[in-house]
C-alpha positions in Angstrom: -3.0 -32.8 -29.9 -6.8 -32.7 -30.1 -6.9 -34.0 -26.5 -4.9 -31.0 -25.3 -7.0 -28.6 -27.2 -10.2 -30.0 -25.8 -8.8 -29.9 -22.3 -7.7 -26.3 -22.8 -11.1 -25.1 -24.0 -12.9 -27.0 -21.3 -11.2 -25.0 -18.6 -13.4 -22.2 -17.1 -12.5 -18.7 -18.3 -10.5 -17.4 -15.3 -8.4 -20.5 -15.0 -7.8 -20.6 -18.8 -6.7 -17.0 -18.8 -4.3 -17.5 -15.9 -2.8 -20.7 -17.4 -2.5 -19.0 -20.8 -0.7 -16.0 -19.3 1.7 -18.4 -17.5 2.4 -20.3 -20.6 3.0 -17.3 -22.8 5.2 -15.6 -20.2 7.3 -18.8 -19.9 7.6 -19.1 -23.7 8.7 -15.5 -24.0 11.5 -16.2 -21.5 12.5 -19.4 -23.0 12.9 -17.7 -26.4 14.7 -14.9 -24.7 12.2 -12.3 -25.9 12.1 -11.1 -22.3 14.2 -11.7 -19.3 12.9 -12.8 -15.9 14.7 -9.7 -14.7 12.0 -7.7 -16.5 9.2 -9.6 -14.7 10.0 -9.8 -11.0 8.3 -7.7 -8.3 10.3 -4.6 -7.6 8.7 -1.7 -5.7 11.0 1.0 -6.9 10.7 0.0 -10.6 6.9 -0.3 -10.3 6.2 3.0 -8.5 9.0 5.3 -9.6 9.8 3.9 -13.2 6.1 3.0 -13.8 6.9 -0.6 -14.8 3.5 -1.6 -13.7 3.4 -4.8 -15.6 5.6 -6.3 -12.8 2.5 -6.3 -10.6 1.1 -9.1 -12.8 4.1 -10.8 -14.5 5.7 -11.9 -11.2 2.7 -14.1 -10.7 3.0 -15.6 -14.2 6.6 -16.9 -14.2 7.4 -20.3 -12.7 10.7 -20.8 -14.3 11.5 -21.9 -17.9 10.1 -25.1 -19.3 11.0 -28.1 -17.1 9.5 -30.8 -15.0 9.3 -28.2 -12.2 7.2 -25.9 -14.5 4.9 -28.9 -15.5 4.2 -29.7 -11.8 3.5 -26.1 -11.0 1.1 -25.8 -13.9 -0.6 -29.0 -12.9 -1.3 -27.8 -9.4 -2.3 -24.3 -10.6 -4.7 -25.5 -13.2 -6.2 -28.3 -11.2 -7.1 -26.4 -8.0 -7.9 -23.1 -9.8 -10.3 -25.0 -11.9 -11.8 -27.1 -9.1 -12.5 -23.9 -7.2 -13.9 -22.1 -10.1 -16.2 -25.0 -11.2 -16.9 -26.0 -7.6 -17.6 -23.6 -4.7 -17.3 -20.6 -7.0 -19.5 -22.0 -9.7 -21.8 -19.2 -11.0 -19.8 -16.7 -8.9 -17.1 -15.6 -11.3 -17.0 -12.1 -9.7 -16.3 -13.6 -6.2 -13.6 -15.8 -7.6 -11.9 -12.9 -9.4 -12.2 -10.7 -6.4 -10.6 -13.4 -4.2 -7.7 -13.5 -6.7 -7.3 -9.8 -6.8 -7.3 -9.6 -3.0 -4.8 -12.5 -2.8 -2.5 -10.8 -5.3 -2.6 -7.5 -3.4 -1.8 -9.1 0.0 0.8 -11.4 -1.3 2.5 -8.6 -3.1 2.7 -6.6 0.1 4.3 -9.5 2.0 6.7 -11.0 -0.7 9.3 -8.2 -1.0 9.8 -8.2 2.8 10.8 -11.8 2.8 12.8 -11.6 -0.4 10.4 -13.5 -2.6 10.0 -11.7 -5.9 8.1 -14.3 -8.0 4.9 -14.9 -6.2 3.0 -17.3 -8.4 3.8 -20.2 -6.1 2.2 -18.3 -3.1 -1.0 -17.8 -5.1 -1.1 -21.5 -6.2 -0.5 -22.6 -2.6 -3.4 -20.3 -1.5 -5.7 -22.0 -4.0 -4.7 -25.4 -2.8 -5.3 -24.4 0.8 -8.7 -23.0 0.1 -9.8 -25.9 -1.8 -8.6 -28.3 0.8 -10.4 -26.4 3.7 -13.6 -26.5 1.7 -13.3 -30.2 0.9 -11.8 -31.6 4.1 -13.3 -35.0 3.7 -11.9 -35.8 0.2 -9.5 -38.6 0.5 -6.0 -38.2 -1.1 -2.8 -40.0 -1.2 0.8 -39.2 -1.5 2.7 -41.2 -4.2 0.7 -44.2 -3.0 2.6 -44.2 0.3 0.0 -42.9 2.8 -3.5 -41.4 2.7 -4.8 -38.2 4.2 -7.7 -35.8 3.9 -7.7 -32.8 1.6 -7.4 -30.2 4.3 -3.9 -31.6 5.2 -2.6 -31.3 1.5 -0.9 -28.0 2.0 1.0 -29.2 5.0 2.0 -32.5 3.3 3.5 -30.4 0.5 5.1 -28.1 3.0 6.7 -31.0 4.8 7.9 -32.5 1.6 9.6 -29.2 0.7 11.2 -29.1 4.1 12.5 -32.7 3.7 14.1 -31.8 0.4 15.6 -28.6 1.9 13.7 -26.3 -0.3 12.8 -22.7 0.5 9.3 -22.8 2.1 8.7 -19.0 2.5 6.4 -18.7 -0.6 4.5 -21.8 0.6 3.9 -20.3 4.0 2.8 -17.0 2.6 0.2 -18.9 0.5 -1.0 -20.8 3.6 -1.3 -17.6 5.7 -3.1 -15.6 3.0 -5.4 -18.6 2.3 -6.2 -19.0 6.0 -7.2 -15.4 6.3 -9.5 -15.5 3.4 -11.0 -18.7 4.4 -11.7 -17.2 7.9 -13.2 -14.1 6.6 -15.3 -15.7 3.9 -16.3 -19.1 5.4 -16.0 -18.8 9.2 -16.7 -15.3 10.3 -20.0 -14.8 8.4 -21.4 -18.2 9.2 -24.2 -18.3 11.8 -23.2 -19.1 15.3 -25.5 -22.1 15.3 -23.3 -23.6 12.5 -20.1 -23.0 14.2 -19.3 -19.5 12.8 -19.1 -16.1 14.4 -22.3 -14.7 13.0 -20.6 -11.6 11.5 -21.4 -9.8 8.2 -19.9 -11.0 4.9 -16.9 -8.7 4.4 -15.5 -10.0 1.1 -18.5 -9.6 -1.2 -17.3 -8.7 -4.8 -17.9 -5.0 -5.8 -20.7 -4.2 -8.2 -18.5 -3.6 -11.2 -17.1 -7.2 -11.0 -20.7 -8.6 -10.5 -21.7 -6.8 -13.7 -18.5 -8.0 -15.6 -19.0 -11.6 -14.5 -22.8 -11.8 -14.7 -23.5 -15.5 -14.6 -24.8 -17.0 -17.9 -27.7 -19.4 -18.1 -27.0 -22.7 -16.4 -25.7 -25.4 -18.7 -27.8 -28.5 -18.2 -25.1 -30.7 -19.5 -22.4 -29.5 -17.1 -20.6 -32.2 -15.2 -18.6 -30.9 -12.3 -15.0 -32.1 -11.8 -14.6 -35.4 -9.9 -13.5 -34.4 -6.4 -12.7 -38.0 -5.6 -9.6 -38.1 -7.7 -6.5 -38.3 -5.6 -3.6 -36.3 -6.9 -0.2 -36.9 -5.3 2.2 -34.2 -4.2 5.8 -33.2 -4.7 8.3 -30.5 -3.6 7.1 -27.2 -5.0 6.2 -23.7 -4.0 9.7 -22.5 -3.3 10.6 -18.8 -4.0 12.6 -18.1 -7.1 16.1 -16.7 -6.9 16.2 -13.4 -8.6 17.5 -13.8 -12.2 17.4 -17.6 -12.1 16.4 -19.5 -15.2 14.4 -22.0 -13.3 12.7 -20.4 -13.0 -14.9 -27.0 -3.0 -17.5 -27.7 -1.6 -19.1 -25.3 0.8 -20.3 -21.7 0.1 -21.9 -19.4 2.6 -24.1 -16.6 1.4 -25.4 -13.9 3.7 
């Protein structure tokens, strides 16, 4: 139990807050305090009935406690943490701004393709961005074959296809992640380094910079080991409405 507690408090703040929200939301559904029908994204209920919590809660529910939930949380915590402690280290405002933009764009897309619980898309986006920023990191899939980190989203997507799972949420995550990666990592990069030499468009607003002002650097900080090689599994599928189942590079202008 002490090991779980230590691991929890070692998470960086944004990752810890998101993981805590997911756990508490799942616990509330498991205990039937709330129903998944009160959490999913519904445009009419949000904007006409002012059930504005749905803007957030649909990203917090991955289904009731199960092996599937554990796998989702593993990927969420792992790659959210590796980004926050890696390429976004000391840039909490930029990390939060990325999540806000992702939530906004994914929320615009999801209802048009009948995906109403969008946490899987956000998780897949995090995996995609981490992979693109760490393309040379070696990984393996269940010990069967090895590949580089930038191929991880497609390996997981292919596995979902093989198992005949809904991949719409996965594709949304890849698409949104690719747009963010292009605008943040490719477009502002100097032409001499393979970029387009444009201005940085996704700089965090001043109020977020003030809110996430970086504390003094911890001399004892040890970054997460990027050489670890997590495997994959079928995940990221959209939730049926009402179902119980529910780093590397940084460019500054």
